[in-house]
PDB file of N, CA, C, O and CB in Angstrom:
ATOM      1  N   MET A   1       0.698  -0.790  -0.166  1.00  0.00           N
ATOM      2  CA  MET A   1      -0.198   0.248   0.167  1.00  0.00           C
ATOM      3  C   MET A   1       0.928   1.365   0.149  1.00  0.00           C
ATOM      4  O   MET A   1       1.853   1.481   0.953  1.00  0.00           O
ATOM      5  CB  MET A   1      -1.089   0.026   1.630  1.00  0.00           C
ATOM      6  N   VAL A   2       0.574   2.348  -1.211  1.00  0.00           N
ATOM      7  CA  VAL A   2       1.190   3.401  -1.228  1.00  0.00           C
ATOM      8  C   VAL A   2       1.493   3.706   0.608  1.00  0.00           C
ATOM      9  O   VAL A   2       0.925   3.127   1.534  1.00  0.00           O
ATOM     10  CB  VAL A   2       0.247   4.496  -2.155  1.00  0.00           C
ATOM     11  N   LYS A   3       2.219   4.445   0.675  1.00  0.00           N
ATOM     12  CA  LYS A   3       2.002   5.540   1.255  1.00  0.00           C
ATOM     13  C   LYS A   3       2.145   6.742   1.353  1.00  0.00           C
ATOM     14  O   LYS A   3       3.052   7.323   0.757  1.00  0.00           O
ATOM     15  CB  LYS A   3       2.146   5.452   1.773  1.00  0.00           C
ATOM     16  N   GLU A   4       0.950   7.593   2.416  1.00  0.00           N
ATOM     17  CA  GLU A   4       0.934   9.053   2.221  1.00  0.00           C
ATOM     18  C   GLU A   4       1.445  10.527   2.274  1.00  0.00           C
ATOM     19  O   GLU A   4       0.577  11.400   2.289  1.00  0.00           O
ATOM     20  CB  GLU A   4       0.437   9.142   2.531  1.00  0.00           C
ATOM     21  N   ILE A   5       2.672  10.878   2.302  1.00  0.00           N
ATOM     22  CA  ILE A   5       2.937  11.651   3.387  1.00  0.00           C
ATOM     23  C   ILE A   5       2.681  13.338   2.614  1.00  0.00           C
ATOM     24  O   ILE A   5       2.566  13.779   1.470  1.00  0.00           O
ATOM     25  CB  ILE A   5       4.641  11.221   4.045  1.00  0.00           C
ATOM     26  N   ASN A   6       2.681  14.057   4.450  1.00  0.00           N
ATOM     27  CA  ASN A   6       2.219  15.467   3.297  1.00  0.00           C
ATOM     28  C   ASN A   6       3.585  17.075   4.628  1.00  0.00           C
ATOM     29  O   ASN A   6       3.798  17.436   5.785  1.00  0.00           O
ATOM     30  CB  ASN A   6      -0.956  15.959   3.479  1.00  0.00           C
ATOM     31  N   LYS A   7       4.010  17.350   3.094  1.00  0.00           N
ATOM     32  CA  LYS A   7       5.258  17.876   3.604  1.00  0.00           C
ATOM     33  C   LYS A   7       5.221  19.411   3.098  1.00  0.00           C
ATOM     34  O   LYS A   7       4.969  19.785   1.953  1.00  0.00           O
ATOM     35  CB  LYS A   7       6.598  16.987   3.040  1.00  0.00           C
ATOM     36  N   LEU A   8       5.451  20.004   3.930  1.00  0.00           N
ATOM     37  CA  LEU A   8       5.321  21.325   3.710  1.00  0.00           C
ATOM     38  C   LEU A   8       3.397  21.696   2.620  1.00  0.00           C
ATOM     39  O   LEU A   8       3.180  22.100   1.478  1.00  0.00           O
ATOM     40  CB  LEU A   8       7.079  21.713   2.722  1.00  0.00           C
ATOM     41  N   GLY A   9       2.622  21.346   3.582  1.00  0.00           N
ATOM     42  CA  GLY A   9       1.875  21.813   2.923  1.00  0.00           C
ATOM     43  C   GLY A   9       1.028  20.873   1.457  1.00  0.00           C
ATOM     44  O   GLY A   9      -0.128  20.909   1.036  1.00  0.00           O
ATOM     45  N   LYS A  10       2.178  20.147   1.046  1.00  0.00           N
ATOM     46  CA  LYS A  10       2.291  19.695  -0.132  1.00  0.00           C
ATOM     47  C   LYS A  10       1.706  18.482  -0.320  1.00  0.00           C
ATOM     48  O   LYS A  10       0.849  18.937  -1.078  1.00  0.00           O
ATOM     49  CB  LYS A  10       3.455  19.679  -0.465  1.00  0.00           C
ATOM     50  N   LYS A  11       1.295  16.684  -0.248  1.00  0.00           N
ATOM     51  CA  LYS A  11       0.511  15.243  -1.030  1.00  0.00           C
ATOM     52  C   LYS A  11       1.849  14.711  -1.345  1.00  0.00           C
ATOM     53  O   LYS A  11       2.619  15.524  -1.858  1.00  0.00           O
ATOM     54  CB  LYS A  11      -0.680  15.466  -2.672  1.00  0.00           C
ATOM     55  N   TYR A  12       2.124  13.963  -1.219  1.00  0.00           N
ATOM     56  CA  TYR A  12       3.537  13.344  -2.017  1.00  0.00           C
ATOM     57  C   TYR A  12       3.137  11.607  -0.935  1.00  0.00           C
ATOM     58  O   TYR A  12       2.717  11.233   0.160  1.00  0.00           O
ATOM     59  CB  TYR A  12       5.756  14.636  -1.481  1.00  0.00           C
ATOM     60  N   PHE A  13       3.843  10.904  -2.738  1.00  0.00           N
ATOM     61  CA  PHE A  13       3.017   9.299  -1.886  1.00  0.00           C
ATOM     62  C   PHE A  13       4.238   8.743  -2.207  1.00  0.00           C
ATOM     63  O   PHE A  13       5.020   9.219  -3.030  1.00  0.00           O
ATOM     64  CB  PHE A  13       1.313   8.236  -2.639  1.00  0.00           C
ATOM     65  N   VAL A  14       4.474   7.313  -1.288  1.00  0.00           N
ATOM     66  CA  VAL A  14       6.145   6.781  -0.800  1.00  0.00           C
ATOM     67  C   VAL A  14       5.925   5.040  -1.727  1.00  0.00           C
ATOM     68  O   VAL A  14       4.730   4.751  -1.663  1.00  0.00           O
ATOM     69  CB  VAL A  14       6.429   6.579   1.743  1.00  0.00           C
ATOM     70  N   CYS A  15       6.420   4.359  -2.199  1.00  0.00           N
ATOM     71  CA  CYS A  15       6.532   2.889  -3.022  1.00  0.00           C
ATOM     72  C   CYS A  15       7.169   2.879  -1.236  1.00  0.00           C
ATOM     73  O   CYS A  15       7.909   3.689  -0.677  1.00  0.00           O
ATOM     74  CB  CYS A  15       7.786   2.482  -5.000  1.00  0.00           C
ATOM     75  N   GLU A  16       6.381   1.348  -0.598  1.00  0.00           N
ATOM     76  CA  GLU A  16       6.971   1.456   0.497  1.00  0.00           C
ATOM     77  C   GLU A  16       8.199  -0.013   0.640  1.00  0.00           C
ATOM     78  O   GLU A  16       8.922  -0.500   1.509  1.00  0.00           O
ATOM     79  CB  GLU A  16       5.695   1.577   1.623  1.00  0.00           C
ATOM     80  N   GLU A  17       7.770  -0.325  -1.126  1.00  0.00           N
ATOM     81  CA  GLU A  17       9.161  -1.242  -1.503  1.00  0.00           C
ATOM     82  C   GLU A  17      10.233  -0.071  -1.070  1.00  0.00           C
ATOM     83  O   GLU A  17      10.467   0.148   0.118  1.00  0.00           O
ATOM     84  CB  GLU A  17       9.344  -1.810  -3.474  1.00  0.00           C
ATOM     85  N   CYS A  18      10.825   0.616  -2.064  1.00  0.00           N
ATOM     86  CA  CYS A  18      11.884   0.773  -2.195  1.00  0.00           C
ATOM     87  C   CYS A  18      11.914   2.442  -1.494  1.00  0.00           C
ATOM     88  O   CYS A  18      12.969   3.008  -1.777  1.00  0.00           O
ATOM     89  CB  CYS A  18      12.277   0.395  -3.675  1.00  0.00           C
ATOM     90  N   ASN A  19      11.211   3.068  -0.874  1.00  0.00           N
ATOM     91  CA  ASN A  19      11.267   4.771  -0.667  1.00  0.00           C
ATOM     92  C   ASN A  19      11.679   5.233  -1.815  1.00  0.00           C
ATOM     93  O   ASN A  19      12.771   5.681  -2.163  1.00  0.00           O
ATOM     94  CB  ASN A  19      12.273   5.401   0.466  1.00  0.00           C
ATOM     95  N   PHE A  20      10.503   5.050  -2.473  1.00  0.00           N
ATOM     96  CA  PHE A  20      10.982   6.729  -3.716  1.00  0.00           C
ATOM     97  C   PHE A  20       9.762   7.190  -3.337  1.00  0.00           C
ATOM     98  O   PHE A  20       8.749   6.612  -2.944  1.00  0.00           O
ATOM     99  CB  PHE A  20      11.208   6.656  -5.948  1.00  0.00           C
ATOM    100  N   VAL A  21      10.129   8.746  -3.589  1.00  0.00           N
ATOM    101  CA  VAL A  21       8.735   9.911  -3.079  1.00  0.00           C
ATOM    102  C   VAL A  21       8.305  10.081  -4.389  1.00  0.00           C
ATOM    103  O   VAL A  21       9.259  10.242  -5.151  1.00  0.00           O
ATOM    104  CB  VAL A  21       9.116  11.674  -2.234  1.00  0.00           C
ATOM    105  N   TYR A  22       7.115  10.108  -4.983  1.00  0.00           N
ATOM    106  CA  TYR A  22       6.214  10.630  -6.054  1.00  0.00           C
ATOM    107  C   TYR A  22       4.759  11.691  -6.274  1.00  0.00           C
ATOM    108  O   TYR A  22       3.965  12.041  -5.402  1.00  0.00           O
ATOM    109  CB  TYR A  22       5.894   9.561  -6.430  1.00  0.00           C
ATOM    110  N   LYS A  23       4.757  11.842  -6.927  1.00  0.00           N
ATOM    111  CA  LYS A  23       4.145  13.122  -6.841  1.00  0.00           C
ATOM    112  C   LYS A  23       2.756  13.392  -7.083  1.00  0.00           C
ATOM    113  O   LYS A  23       2.028  14.365  -6.888  1.00  0.00           O
ATOM    114  CB  LYS A  23       4.741  13.858  -7.601  1.00  0.00           C
ATOM    115  N   ASP A  24       2.561  11.916  -7.706  1.00  0.00           N
ATOM    116  CA  ASP A  24       1.242  11.287  -7.867  1.00  0.00           C
ATOM    117  C   ASP A  24       0.930   9.782  -7.472  1.00  0.00           C
ATOM    118  O   ASP A  24       1.735   8.895  -7.188  1.00  0.00           O
ATOM    119  CB  ASP A  24       0.948  11.411  -9.213  1.00  0.00           C
ATOM    120  N   ARG A  25      -0.204   9.741  -7.520  1.00  0.00           N
ATOM    121  CA  ARG A  25      -0.358   8.058  -6.463  1.00  0.00           C
ATOM    122  C   ARG A  25       0.047   7.114  -7.306  1.00  0.00           C
ATOM    123  O   ARG A  25       1.092   6.467  -7.231  1.00  0.00           O
ATOM    124  CB  ARG A  25      -2.073   7.439  -5.889  1.00  0.00           C
ATOM    125  N   LYS A  26      -0.706   7.048  -8.029  1.00  0.00           N
ATOM    126  CA  LYS A  26      -0.489   6.350  -9.893  1.00  0.00           C
ATOM    127  C   LYS A  26       0.499   5.813  -9.594  1.00  0.00           C
ATOM    128  O   LYS A  26       0.580   4.716  -9.043  1.00  0.00           O
ATOM    129  CB  LYS A  26      -0.195   7.354 -11.447  1.00  0.00           C
ATOM    130  N   ILE A  27       2.006   7.017 -10.147  1.00  0.00           N
ATOM    131  CA  ILE A  27       2.994   6.365 -10.499  1.00  0.00           C
ATOM    132  C   ILE A  27       3.400   5.840  -8.921  1.00  0.00           C
ATOM    133  O   ILE A  27       3.884   4.731  -8.698  1.00  0.00           O
ATOM    134  CB  ILE A  27       4.042   7.270 -11.404  1.00  0.00           C
ATOM    135  N   ALA A  28       3.252   6.353  -8.395  1.00  0.00           N
ATOM    136  CA  ALA A  28       3.766   5.359  -6.429  1.00  0.00           C
ATOM    137  C   ALA A  28       2.989   4.168  -6.536  1.00  0.00           C
ATOM    138  O   ALA A  28       3.295   3.451  -5.583  1.00  0.00           O
ATOM    139  CB  ALA A  28       3.050   6.297  -4.447  1.00  0.00           C
ATOM    140  N   LYS A  29       2.161   3.643  -7.224  1.00  0.00           N
ATOM    141  CA  LYS A  29       1.195   2.367  -7.439  1.00  0.00           C
ATOM    142  C   LYS A  29       2.192   1.179  -8.101  1.00  0.00           C
ATOM    143  O   LYS A  29       2.675   0.186  -7.557  1.00  0.00           O
ATOM    144  CB  LYS A  29      -0.237   2.782  -8.613  1.00  0.00           C
ATOM    145  N   LYS A  30       2.314   1.675  -9.513  1.00  0.00           N
ATOM    146  CA  LYS A  30       2.606   0.645 -10.769  1.00  0.00           C
ATOM    147  C   LYS A  30       4.273   1.064  -9.330  1.00  0.00           C
ATOM    148  O   LYS A  30       4.124   0.472  -8.261  1.00  0.00           O
ATOM    149  CB  LYS A  30       2.428   1.298 -13.333  1.00  0.00           C
ATOM    150  N   CYS A  31       4.944   1.527  -9.385  1.00  0.00           N
ATOM    151  CA  CYS A  31       6.383   1.522  -8.768  1.00  0.00           C
ATOM    152  C   CYS A  31       6.722   0.339  -7.639  1.00  0.00           C
ATOM    153  O   CYS A  31       7.754  -0.322  -7.526  1.00  0.00           O
ATOM    154  CB  CYS A  31       6.595   2.983  -8.036  1.00  0.00           C
ATOM    155  N   GLU A  32       5.258   0.289  -6.685  1.00  0.00           N
ATOM    156  CA  GLU A  32       5.249  -0.283  -5.783  1.00  0.00           C
ATOM    157  C   GLU A  32       5.258  -1.365  -6.313  1.00  0.00           C
ATOM    158  O   GLU A  32       6.147  -2.136  -5.950  1.00  0.00           O
ATOM    159  CB  GLU A  32       4.494  -0.024  -4.993  1.00  0.00           C
ATOM    160  N   ASP A  33       4.223  -1.855  -7.421  1.00  0.00           N
ATOM    161  CA  ASP A  33       3.497  -3.264  -7.792  1.00  0.00           C
ATOM    162  C   ASP A  33       4.846  -3.393  -8.225  1.00  0.00           C
ATOM    163  O   ASP A  33       5.434  -3.958  -7.303  1.00  0.00           O
ATOM    164  CB  ASP A  33       2.028  -3.520  -8.930  1.00  0.00           C
ATOM    165  N   TYR A  34       5.635  -3.160  -9.151  1.00  0.00           N
ATOM    166  CA  TYR A  34       6.629  -3.245  -9.947  1.00  0.00           C
ATOM    167  C   TYR A  34       7.740  -3.676  -9.370  1.00  0.00           C
ATOM    168  O   TYR A  34       8.491  -4.368 -10.056  1.00  0.00           O
ATOM    169  CB  TYR A  34       6.820  -2.211 -10.516  1.00  0.00           C
ATOM    170  N   CYS A  35       8.182  -3.304  -7.684  1.00  0.00           N
ATOM    171  CA  CYS A  35       9.495  -3.345  -6.589  1.00  0.00           C
ATOM    172  C   CYS A  35       9.324  -4.788  -6.263  1.00  0.00           C
ATOM    173  O   CYS A  35      10.270  -5.573  -6.195  1.00  0.00           O
ATOM    174  CB  CYS A  35       9.420  -2.230  -5.035  1.00  0.00           C
ATOM    175  N   LYS A  36       7.455  -5.262  -5.965  1.00  0.00           N
ATOM    176  CA  LYS A  36       7.128  -6.727  -5.147  1.00  0.00           C
ATOM    177  C   LYS A  36       7.168  -7.651  -6.358  1.00  0.00           C
ATOM    178  O   LYS A  36       7.589  -8.792  -6.171  1.00  0.00           O
ATOM    179  CB  LYS A  36       5.445  -6.849  -4.237  1.00  0.00           C
ATOM    180  N   LYS A  37       6.802  -7.311  -7.501  1.00  0.00           N
ATOM    181  CA  LYS A  37       7.156  -8.735  -8.308  1.00  0.00           C
ATOM    182  C   LYS A  37       8.395  -8.985  -9.094  1.00  0.00           C
ATOM    183  O   LYS A  37       8.798 -10.072  -9.506  1.00  0.00           O
ATOM    184  CB  LYS A  37       6.153  -8.988  -9.317  1.00  0.00           C
ATOM    185  N   HIS A  38       8.833  -8.036  -9.209  1.00  0.00           N
ATOM    186  CA  HIS A  38      10.134  -7.814  -9.650  1.00  0.00           C
ATOM    187  C   HIS A  38      11.324  -8.182  -8.500  1.00  0.00           C
ATOM    188  O   HIS A  38      12.204  -8.871  -9.016  1.00  0.00           O
ATOM    189  CB  HIS A  38      10.175  -6.311 -10.089  1.00  0.00           C
ATOM    190  N   HIS A  39      11.478  -7.999  -7.591  1.00  0.00           N
ATOM    191  CA  HIS A  39      12.910  -7.191  -6.437  1.00  0.00           C
ATOM    192  C   HIS A  39      13.649  -6.209  -6.733  1.00  0.00           C
ATOM    193  O   HIS A  39      14.685  -5.984  -6.108  1.00  0.00           O
ATOM    194  CB  HIS A  39      14.124  -8.007  -6.094  1.00  0.00           C
ATOM    195  N   SER A  40      13.142  -5.301  -7.959  1.00  0.00           N
ATOM    196  CA  SER A  40      13.901  -4.251  -8.003  1.00  0.00           C
ATOM    197  C   SER A  40      13.691  -2.942  -8.643  1.00  0.00           C
ATOM    198  O   SER A  40      14.594  -3.117  -9.462  1.00  0.00           O
ATOM    199  CB  SER A  40      14.803  -4.652  -8.389  1.00  0.00           C
ATOM    200  N   CYS A  41      13.337  -2.018  -8.881  1.00  0.00           N
ATOM    201  CA  CYS A  41      13.017  -0.757  -9.612  1.00  0.00           C
ATOM    202  C   CYS A  41      12.746  -1.204 -10.493  1.00  0.00           C
ATOM    203  O   CYS A  41      12.826  -2.400 -10.775  1.00  0.00           O
ATOM    204  CB  CYS A  41      13.821   0.250  -9.833  1.00  0.00           C
ATOM    205  N   ASN A  42      12.001   0.466 -11.728  1.00  0.00           N
ATOM    206  CA  ASN A  42      12.331  -0.108 -12.911  1.00  0.00           C
ATOM    207  C   ASN A  42      12.467   1.660 -13.528  1.00  0.00           C
ATOM    208  O   ASN A  42      11.749   2.657 -13.601  1.00  0.00           O
ATOM    209  CB  ASN A  42      11.019  -1.415 -13.636  1.00  0.00           C
ATOM    210  N   ILE A  43      13.804   1.262 -13.861  1.00  0.00           N
ATOM    211  CA  ILE A  43      14.406   2.988 -14.536  1.00  0.00           C
ATOM    212  C   ILE A  43      13.171   3.804 -14.629  1.00  0.00           C
ATOM    213  O   ILE A  43      13.025   4.654 -13.750  1.00  0.00           O
ATOM    214  CB  ILE A  43      15.187   3.008 -16.398  1.00  0.00           C
ATOM    215  N   GLU A  44      11.821   3.642 -15.978  1.00  0.00           N
ATOM    216  CA  GLU A  44      11.385   4.803 -16.497  1.00  0.00           C
ATOM    217  C   GLU A  44      10.090   4.430 -15.511  1.00  0.00           C
ATOM    218  O   GLU A  44       9.054   4.203 -16.136  1.00  0.00           O
ATOM    219  CB  GLU A  44      11.283   5.023 -18.297  1.00  0.00           C
ATOM    220  N   ILE A  45      10.008   4.340 -14.125  1.00  0.00           N
ATOM    221  CA  ILE A  45       9.383   4.376 -13.337  1.00  0.00           C
ATOM    222  C   ILE A  45       9.795   5.371 -12.174  1.00  0.00           C
ATOM    223  O   ILE A  45       9.101   6.231 -11.631  1.00  0.00           O
ATOM    224  CB  ILE A  45       9.238   3.247 -13.147  1.00  0.00           C
ATOM    225  N   THR A  46      11.106   5.021 -11.944  1.00  0.00           N
ATOM    226  CA  THR A  46      11.713   6.135 -10.692  1.00  0.00           C
ATOM    227  C   THR A  46      12.187   7.171 -11.672  1.00  0.00           C
ATOM    228  O   THR A  46      13.126   7.858 -11.269  1.00  0.00           O
ATOM    229  CB  THR A  46      13.193   5.516  -9.509  1.00  0.00           C
ATOM    230  N   LYS A  47      11.722   7.428 -12.898  1.00  0.00           N
ATOM    231  CA  LYS A  47      12.675   8.607 -12.829  1.00  0.00           C
ATOM    232  C   LYS A  47      11.184   9.471 -12.767  1.00  0.00           C
ATOM    233  O   LYS A  47      11.364  10.569 -13.294  1.00  0.00           O
ATOM    234  CB  LYS A  47      14.014   8.905 -14.329  1.00  0.00           C
ATOM    235  N   HIS A  48      10.164   9.353 -12.418  1.00  0.00           N
ATOM    236  CA  HIS A  48       9.863  10.164 -12.367  1.00  0.00           C
ATOM    237  C   HIS A  48       9.309  10.278 -10.448  1.00  0.00           C
ATOM    238  O   HIS A  48       8.220  10.601  -9.975  1.00  0.00           O
ATOM    239  CB  HIS A  48       9.088  10.245 -13.617  1.00  0.00           C
ATOM    240  N   SER A  49      10.399   9.923  -9.872  1.00  0.00           N
ATOM    241  CA  SER A  49      10.522   9.770  -8.756  1.00  0.00           C
ATOM    242  C   SER A  49      11.448  11.542  -7.985  1.00  0.00           C
ATOM    243  O   SER A  49      12.444  12.050  -8.499  1.00  0.00           O
ATOM    244  CB  SER A  49      11.311   8.178  -8.748  1.00  0.00           C
ATOM    245  N   ILE A  50      10.753  12.063  -6.783  1.00  0.00           N
ATOM    246  CA  ILE A  50      11.496  13.711  -6.429  1.00  0.00           C
ATOM    247  C   ILE A  50      12.118  13.670  -5.308  1.00  0.00           C
ATOM    248  O   ILE A  50      11.583  12.976  -4.443  1.00  0.00           O
ATOM    249  CB  ILE A  50      10.496  15.026  -6.219  1.00  0.00           C
ATOM    250  N   LYS A  51      13.191  14.251  -5.011  1.00  0.00           N
ATOM    251  CA  LYS A  51      13.383  14.547  -3.209  1.00  0.00           C
ATOM    252  C   LYS A  51      13.004  15.018  -2.631  1.00  0.00           C
ATOM    253  O   LYS A  51      13.808  15.943  -2.517  1.00  0.00           O
ATOM    254  CB  LYS A  51      14.091  14.923  -2.616  1.00  0.00           C
ATOM    255  N   ILE A  52      11.937  15.288  -1.739  1.00  0.00           N
ATOM    256  CA  ILE A  52      12.073  16.086  -0.880  1.00  0.00           C
ATOM    257  C   ILE A  52      12.665  16.429   1.057  1.00  0.00           C
ATOM    258  O   ILE A  52      12.604  17.564   1.529  1.00  0.00           O
ATOM    259  CB  ILE A  52      11.102  16.211  -1.191  1.00  0.00           C
TER     260      ILE A  52
END
């Protein structure tokens, strides 16, 4: 389950498998599903991650 966090009044979503942070819940869910299935990250998904 993607974790939602609030920082500086904005919502962010965290993949609970790899802890990458995203602005969009849909992409975070896609990342988490991929990580669970393959036990690794997909660069096409993680390129959308952000640093907060």
